[in-house]
N, CA, C and O of each residue as an XYZ file, in Angstrom:
512
protein
N     -18.627    -17.627      7.993
C     -19.036    -18.456      6.884
C     -19.676    -19.724      7.434
O     -19.244    -20.246      8.461
N     -20.689    -20.210      6.761
C     -21.400    -21.436      7.120
C     -20.601    -22.631      6.636
O     -20.443    -22.820      5.430
N     -20.089    -23.449      7.567
C     -19.245    -24.587      7.179
C     -19.632    -25.841      7.959
O     -18.908    -26.256      8.864
N     -20.766    -26.444      7.614
C     -21.155    -27.668      8.325
C     -20.217    -28.823      7.996
O     -19.618    -28.861      6.921
N     -20.095    -29.756      8.920
C     -19.267    -30.940      8.690
C     -20.069    -32.059      8.030
O     -19.510    -32.873      7.296
N     -21.364    -32.102      8.286
C     -22.262    -33.049      7.633
C     -23.688    -32.641      7.961
O     -23.910    -31.697      8.720
N     -24.655    -33.349      7.390
C     -26.061    -33.047      7.652
C     -26.813    -34.351      7.870
O     -26.423    -35.407      7.370
N     -27.890    -34.253      8.623
C     -28.760    -35.403      8.753
C     -30.189    -34.941      8.852
O     -30.490    -33.896      9.429
N     -31.049    -35.727      8.287
C     -32.475    -35.454      8.346
C     -33.022    -36.041      9.633
O     -32.355    -36.847     10.281
N     -34.202    -35.655     10.002
C     -34.818    -36.206     11.185
C     -36.326    -36.123     11.101
O     -36.880    -35.291     10.382
N     -36.980    -36.993     11.840
C     -38.431    -36.921     11.917
C     -38.902    -37.489     13.244
O     -38.181    -38.222     13.922
N     -40.132    -37.132     13.599
C     -40.666    -37.516     14.900
C     -41.393    -38.850     14.842
O     -41.860    -39.303     13.796
N     -41.463    -39.455     16.024
C     -42.233    -40.678     16.243
C     -42.952    -40.526     17.577
O     -42.548    -39.722     18.417
N     -44.005    -41.291     17.769
C     -44.720    -41.191     19.039
C     -44.238    -42.193     20.070
O     -44.526    -42.042     21.257
N     -43.502    -43.225     19.635
C     -42.992    -44.253     20.536
C     -41.594    -44.631     20.048
O     -41.445    -45.416     19.112
N     -40.579    -44.067     20.689
C     -39.203    -44.270     20.239
C     -38.791    -45.738     20.328
O     -38.098    -46.231     19.439
N     -39.198    -46.440     21.373
C     -38.828    -47.855     21.514
C     -39.407    -48.681     20.367
O     -38.718    -49.537     19.812
N     -40.662    -48.430     20.008
C     -41.283    -49.153     18.890
C     -40.580    -48.818     17.579
O     -40.366    -49.695     16.743
N     -40.225    -47.557     17.402
C     -39.519    -47.143     16.175
C     -38.155    -47.814     16.092
O     -37.758    -48.276     15.023
N     -37.438    -47.873     17.200
C     -36.118    -48.526     17.209
C     -36.245    -50.011     16.858
O     -35.426    -50.541     16.107
N     -37.262    -50.680     17.394
C     -37.478    -52.095     17.051
C     -37.800    -52.249     15.568
O     -37.261    -53.133     14.902
N     -38.675    -51.396     15.054
C     -39.081    -51.487     13.651
C     -37.899    -51.267     12.714
O     -37.636    -52.085     11.833
N     -37.185    -50.154     12.908
C     -36.080    -49.844     12.004
C     -34.904    -50.805     12.198
O     -34.226    -51.159     11.233
N     -34.665    -51.220     13.425
C     -33.542    -52.113     13.701
C     -33.842    -53.570     13.435
O     -33.121    -54.225     12.683
N     -34.906    -54.092     14.047
C     -35.206    -55.515     13.939
C     -35.973    -55.865     12.671
O     -35.615    -56.820     11.981
N     -37.014    -55.115     12.355
C     -37.826    -55.447     11.184
C     -37.103    -55.100      9.888
O     -36.996    -55.939      8.994
N     -36.603    -53.866      9.780
C     -35.941    -53.456      8.547
C     -34.461    -53.791      8.515
O     -33.848    -53.747      7.448
N     -33.870    -54.125      9.656
C     -32.472    -54.540      9.690
C     -31.463    -53.421      9.547
O     -30.329    -53.657      9.130
N     -31.862    -52.193      9.891
C     -30.941    -51.061      9.831
C     -30.208    -50.919     11.159
O     -30.707    -51.347     12.200
N     -29.037    -50.323     11.119
C     -28.299    -50.053     12.351
C     -28.991    -48.910     13.087
O     -29.251    -47.854     12.510
N     -29.283    -49.130     14.357
C     -29.942    -48.125     15.189
C     -29.111    -47.949     16.456
O     -28.775    -48.924     17.129
N     -28.788    -46.712     16.770
C     -28.055    -46.424     18.005
C     -28.780    -45.322     18.765
O     -29.437    -44.463     18.177
N     -28.643    -45.369     20.083
C     -29.218    -44.312     20.908
C     -28.456    -43.024     20.665
O     -27.230    -43.024     20.550
N     -29.189    -41.932     20.590
C     -28.581    -40.630     20.403
C     -28.652    -39.814     21.667
O     -28.974    -40.332     22.736
N     -28.359    -38.569     21.550
C     -28.386    -37.654     22.696
C     -29.812    -37.227     22.998
O     -30.663    -37.176     22.110
N     -30.058    -36.922     24.255
C     -31.319    -36.343     24.699
C     -32.541    -37.182     24.310
O     -33.572    -36.637     23.918
N     -32.421    -38.508     24.421
C     -33.566    -39.372     24.173
C     -33.921    -39.566     22.725
O     -35.080    -39.831     22.407
N     -32.965    -39.443     21.844
C     -33.198    -39.645     20.419
C     -32.564    -40.975     19.990
O     -31.961    -41.678     20.802
N     -32.709    -41.300     18.724
C     -32.032    -42.453     18.140
C     -31.599    -42.070     16.736
O     -32.200    -41.212     16.091
N     -30.539    -42.727     16.280
C     -30.068    -42.520     14.907
C     -30.118    -43.842     14.175
O     -29.673    -44.874     14.678
N     -30.668    -43.786     12.978
C     -30.640    -44.961     12.123
C     -29.671    -44.691     10.989
O     -29.597    -43.577     10.471
N     -28.929    -45.716     10.611
C     -28.005    -45.595      9.489
C     -28.645    -46.262      8.288
O     -29.005    -47.438      8.328
N     -28.780    -45.495      7.225
C     -29.412    -45.966      5.999
C     -28.390    -46.655      5.107
O     -27.187    -46.456      5.275
N     -28.857    -47.467      4.157
C     -27.929    -48.020      3.174
C     -27.178    -46.860      2.502
O     -27.796    -45.867      2.115
N     -25.892    -46.977      2.367
C     -25.081    -45.901      1.815
C     -24.424    -45.052      2.896
O     -23.531    -44.258      2.600
N     -24.860    -45.211      4.160
C     -24.183    -44.543      5.260
C     -24.826    -43.290      5.818
O     -24.428    -42.835      6.891
N     -25.805    -42.713      5.136
C     -26.465    -41.525      5.681
C     -27.192    -41.894      6.971
O     -27.605    -43.039      7.156
N     -27.343    -40.925      7.846
C     -28.045    -41.158      9.097
C     -29.289    -40.292      9.182
O     -29.350    -39.200      8.618
N     -30.278    -40.806      9.901
C     -31.522    -40.083     10.149
C     -31.755    -40.074     11.653
O     -31.587    -41.091     12.327
N     -32.136    -38.934     12.159
C     -32.415    -38.757     13.575
C     -33.900    -39.024     13.831
O     -34.761    -38.439     13.173
N     -34.195    -39.896     14.775
C     -35.562    -40.125     15.235
C     -35.708    -39.478     16.591
O     -34.853    -39.654     17.459
N     -36.777    -38.733     16.784
C     -36.973    -38.099     18.079
C     -38.426    -38.247     18.513
O     -39.340    -38.137     17.695
N     -38.634    -38.496     19.801
C     -39.997    -38.651     20.291
C     -40.689    -37.295     20.385
O     -40.079    -36.281     20.723
N     -41.979    -37.314     20.074
C     -42.766    -36.089     20.161
C     -44.159    -36.473     20.649
O     -44.854    -37.263     20.010
N     -44.556    -35.914     21.775
C     -45.828    -36.283     22.379
C     -47.015    -36.037     21.460
O     -47.924    -36.864     21.396
N     -47.022    -34.917     20.751
C     -48.141    -34.613     19.860
C     -47.798    -34.940     18.407
O     -48.213    -34.242     17.482
N     -47.033    -36.017     18.228
C     -46.603    -36.460     16.899
C     -47.793    -36.584     15.948
O     -48.836    -37.133     16.304
N     -47.618    -36.076     14.761
C     -48.568    -36.260     13.672
C     -47.808    -36.954     12.547
O     -46.809    -36.416     12.069
N     -48.249    -38.134     12.108
C     -47.515    -38.835     11.047
C     -47.430    -37.993      9.780
O     -48.352    -37.253      9.439
N     -46.318    -38.123      9.108
C     -46.157    -37.423      7.833
C     -47.117    -38.036      6.818
O     -47.250    -39.257      6.743
N     -47.776    -37.198      6.051
C     -48.698    -37.689      5.024
C     -47.980    -37.894      3.695
O     -48.591    -38.327      2.718
N     -46.721    -37.593      3.657
C     -45.900    -37.777      2.459
C     -44.835    -38.829      2.775
O     -44.666    -39.214      3.932
N     -44.135    -39.281      1.774
C     -43.132    -40.323      1.962
C     -41.892    -39.738      2.618
O     -41.247    -38.845      2.069
N     -41.560    -40.256      3.811
C     -40.411    -39.779      4.590
C     -39.094    -40.363      4.105
O     -38.087    -39.660      4.028
N     -39.103    -41.654      3.778
C     -37.902    -42.348      3.323
C     -38.270    -43.260      2.161
O     -39.305    -43.925      2.184
N     -37.417    -43.283      1.155
C     -37.574    -44.179      0.016
C     -36.389    -45.132      0.013
O     -35.238    -44.698     -0.040
N     -36.669    -46.426      0.070
C     -35.626    -47.435      0.034
C     -35.550    -48.003     -1.381
O     -36.504    -48.617     -1.857
N     -34.427    -47.800     -2.046
C     -34.238    -48.298     -3.405
C     -33.882    -49.776     -3.328
O     -32.984    -50.172     -2.585
N     -34.595    -50.583     -4.105
C     -34.378    -52.032     -4.129
C     -34.275    -52.489     -5.583
O     -34.739    -51.805     -6.495
N     -33.661    -53.654     -5.785
C     -33.545    -54.207     -7.128
C     -34.873    -54.750     -7.632
O     -35.157    -54.682     -8.828
N     -35.688    -55.287     -6.732
C     -36.929    -55.952     -7.109
C     -38.007    -55.557     -6.103
O     -38.016    -56.048     -4.975
N     -38.913    -54.670     -6.512
C     -39.947    -54.169     -5.612
C     -40.856    -55.297     -5.155
O     -41.210    -55.364     -3.978
N     -41.236    -56.176     -6.058
C     -42.140    -57.259     -5.671
C     -41.502    -58.169     -4.619
O     -42.163    -58.556     -3.654
N     -40.239    -58.508     -4.795
C     -39.540    -59.340     -3.798
C     -39.439    -58.595     -2.464
O     -39.627    -59.200     -1.409
N     -39.148    -57.299     -2.497
C     -39.060    -56.510     -1.261
C     -40.418    -56.464     -0.559
O     -40.490    -56.579      0.664
N     -41.488    -56.296     -1.327
C     -42.832    -56.284     -0.757
C     -43.145    -57.632     -0.113
O     -43.695    -57.688      0.987
N     -42.797    -58.711     -0.798
C     -43.023    -60.042     -0.224
C     -42.267    -60.194      1.092
O     -42.806    -60.732      2.059
N     -41.023    -59.723      1.134
C     -40.229    -59.807      2.358
C     -40.855    -58.969      3.473
O     -40.962    -59.422      4.613
N     -41.262    -57.757      3.141
C     -41.900    -56.898      4.145
C     -43.183    -57.538      4.672
O     -43.419    -57.558      5.880
N     -44.014    -58.063      3.760
C     -45.262    -58.704      4.179
C     -44.991    -59.897      5.083
O     -45.720    -60.110      6.052
N     -43.953    -60.682      4.786
C     -43.587    -61.819      5.634
C     -43.177    -61.364      7.034
O     -43.337    -62.101      8.006
N     -42.646    -60.144      7.126
C     -42.241    -59.579      8.415
C     -43.397    -58.891      9.138
O     -43.215    -58.333     10.219
N     -44.585    -58.934      8.536
C     -45.755    -58.330      9.160
C     -45.985    -56.881      8.790
O     -46.826    -56.215      9.393
N     -45.252    -56.380      7.806
C     -45.408    -54.988      7.364
C     -46.419    -54.962      6.226
O     -46.235    -55.634      5.211
N     -47.480    -54.190      6.393
C     -48.533    -54.092      5.380
C     -48.134    -53.066      4.328
O     -47.800    -51.927      4.654
N     -48.172    -53.477      3.066
C     -47.787    -52.585      1.965
C     -48.974    -52.109      1.137
O     -48.799    -51.274      0.250
N     -50.143    -52.601      1.393
C     -51.341    -52.107      0.702
C     -51.987    -51.081      1.622
O     -52.958    -51.376      2.319
N     -51.424    -49.851      1.613
C     -51.910    -48.826      2.552
C     -52.810    -47.795      1.883
O     -53.453    -47.001      2.570
N     -52.865    -47.794      0.560
C     -53.690    -46.813     -0.147
C     -54.798    -47.503     -0.931
O     -54.579    -48.543     -1.551
N     -55.980    -46.920     -0.896
C     -57.064    -47.313     -1.783
C     -56.854    -46.596     -3.103
O     -56.219    -45.543     -3.148
N     -57.382    -47.159     -4.169
C     -57.224    -46.515     -5.474
C     -57.791    -45.094     -5.481
O     -57.319    -44.242     -6.234
N     -58.801    -44.836     -4.647
C     -59.373    -43.486     -4.583
C     -58.379    -42.478     -4.014
O     -58.528    -41.274     -4.222
N     -57.354    -42.971     -3.288
C     -56.326    -42.090     -2.729
C     -55.226    -41.768     -3.731
O     -54.367    -40.928     -3.462
N     -55.248    -42.431     -4.887
C     -54.106    -42.399     -5.794
C     -54.267    -41.431     -6.969
O     -53.429    -41.435     -7.871
N     -55.296    -40.618     -6.986
C     -55.448    -39.625     -8.042
C     -55.498    -40.224     -9.439
O     -54.840    -39.724    -10.351
N     -56.267    -41.285     -9.616
C     -56.408    -41.902    -10.933
C     -55.424    -43.028    -11.196
O     -55.564    -43.745    -12.187
N     -54.450    -43.196    -10.347
C     -53.525    -44.319    -10.480
C     -53.992    -45.414     -9.532
O     -54.860    -45.184     -8.690
N     -53.419    -46.595     -9.667
C     -53.845    -47.672     -8.788
C     -52.659    -48.540     -8.391
O     -51.613    -48.541     -9.039
N     -52.857    -49.272     -7.314
C     -51.875    -50.243     -6.863
C     -52.498    -51.623     -6.983
O     -53.721    -51.766     -6.980
N     -51.653    -52.635     -7.087
C     -52.160    -54.001     -7.173
C     -52.485    -54.526     -5.772
O     -52.432    -53.775     -4.798
N     -52.816    -55.799     -5.673
C     -53.220    -56.401     -4.400
C     -52.126    -56.319     -3.344
O     -52.424    -56.336     -2.150
N     -50.856    -56.231     -3.764
C     -49.739    -56.126     -2.816
C     -49.412    -54.683     -2.461
O     -48.581    -54.430     -1.588
N     -50.068    -53.728     -3.139
C     -49.792    -52.317     -2.884
C     -48.727    -51.736     -3.789
O     -48.195    -50.664     -3.501
N     -48.401    -52.422     -4.883
C     -47.367    -51.946     -5.805
C     -48.016    -51.133     -6.921
O     -48.959    -51.592     -7.566
N     -47.508    -49.930     -7.141
C     -47.934    -49.114     -8.273
C     -46.907    -49.316     -9.387
O     -45.702    -49.163     -9.186
N     -47.415    -49.660    -10.549
C     -46.548    -49.922    -11.708
C     -46.959    -49.024    -12.871
O     -48.124    -48.648    -13.001
N     -45.994    -48.691    -13.706
C     -46.300    -47.985    -14.944
C     -46.449    -46.486    -14.842
O     -46.835    -45.845    -15.820
N     -46.163    -45.914    -13.712
C     -46.232    -44.451    -13.529
C     -44.908    -43.992    -12.942
O     -44.875    -43.407    -11.859
N     -43.827    -44.253    -13.643
C     -42.496    -44.020    -13.100
C     -41.973    -45.326    -12.557
O     -42.366    -46.392    -13.029
N     -41.092    -45.268    -11.571
C     -40.545    -46.518    -11.034
C     -41.633    -47.307    -10.300
O     -42.557    -46.720     -9.737
N     -41.521    -48.634    -10.310
C     -42.398    -49.438     -9.464
C     -42.165    -49.000     -8.029
O     -41.026    -48.785     -7.616
N     -43.244    -48.868     -7.272
C     -43.136    -48.373     -5.904
C     -44.252    -48.965     -5.051
O     -45.364    -49.184     -5.532
N     -43.947    -49.219     -3.793
C     -44.947    -49.646     -2.818
C     -44.682    -48.896     -1.521
O     -43.536    -48.707     -1.114
N     -45.757    -48.477     -0.888
C     -45.640    -47.706      0.339
C     -46.017    -48.546      1.547
O     -46.798    -49.493      1.447
N     -45.446    -48.183      2.690
C     -45.776    -48.817      3.951
C     -45.544    -47.793      5.051
O     -45.024    -46.708      4.790
N     -45.924    -48.126      6.271
C     -45.798    -47.171      7.375
C     -44.948    -47.744      8.497
O     -44.902    -48.955      8.714
N     -44.274    -46.841      9.204
C     -43.576    -47.248     10.423
C     -44.599    -47.266     11.566
O     -45.743    -46.865     11.355
N     -44.227    -47.711     12.750
C     -45.201    -47.783     13.844
C     -45.825    -46.442     14.218
O     -46.910    -46.410     14.800
N     -45.161    -45.340     13.895
C     -45.697    -44.015     14.198
C     -46.617    -43.503     13.096
O     -47.176    -42.412     13.215
N     -46.782    -44.286     12.012
C     -47.642    -43.882     10.908
C     -46.947    -43.094      9.827
O     -47.597    -42.676      8.868
N     -45.634    -42.871      9.942
C     -44.894    -42.170      8.896
C     -44.806    -43.058      7.657
O     -44.596    -44.266      7.765
N     -44.966    -42.451      6.480
C     -44.989    -43.205      5.223
C     -43.578    -43.410      4.700
O     -42.780    -42.475      4.638
N     -43.284    -44.646      4.327
C     -42.004    -45.061      3.747
C     -42.313    -45.771      2.432
O     -43.470    -46.089      2.158
N     -41.297    -46.018      1.623
C     -41.530    -46.778      0.391
C     -40.343    -47.636      0.029
O     -39.224    -47.422      0.495
N     -40.619    -48.618     -0.819
C     -39.587    -49.341     -1.561
C     -39.856    -49.024     -3.019
O     -41.004    -49.031     -3.465
N     -38.803    -48.749     -3.753
C     -38.965    -48.425     -5.170
C     -37.767    -48.893     -5.961
O     -36.674    -49.090     -5.430
N     -38.007    -49.065     -7.259
C     -36.916    -49.430     -8.165
C     -36.428    -48.160     -8.849
O     -37.171    -47.188     -8.980
N     -35.179    -48.179     -9.278
C     -34.661    -47.001    -10.002
C     -34.676    -47.278    -11.476
O     -34.282    -46.422    -12.269
């Protein structure tokens, strides 16, 4: 019988040291070294994600992680102050929807803004 003790998601990065700095220092998440040259980040709520280096890494074109926040605009301002760019999509990329000057999409579900990690993987902040 299949009886896992827990599960964790994982994704690749092209520079593990840069990813550890971004997730640990910029986003303020707990980051620990893992086995075989990997790293684990602990998300709000306690779930963990495995980061692993991959030489031929291709950034995910979809959102890898969504961070739920109380105030998307305040979170975007904080990210921008930390040097994280949140205006990553042109309106032509949005299929008829648009984002404001800060990169926030409003009125099509929860307010949401996207940004990228150093490896180019797409992340977001959104309200519930």
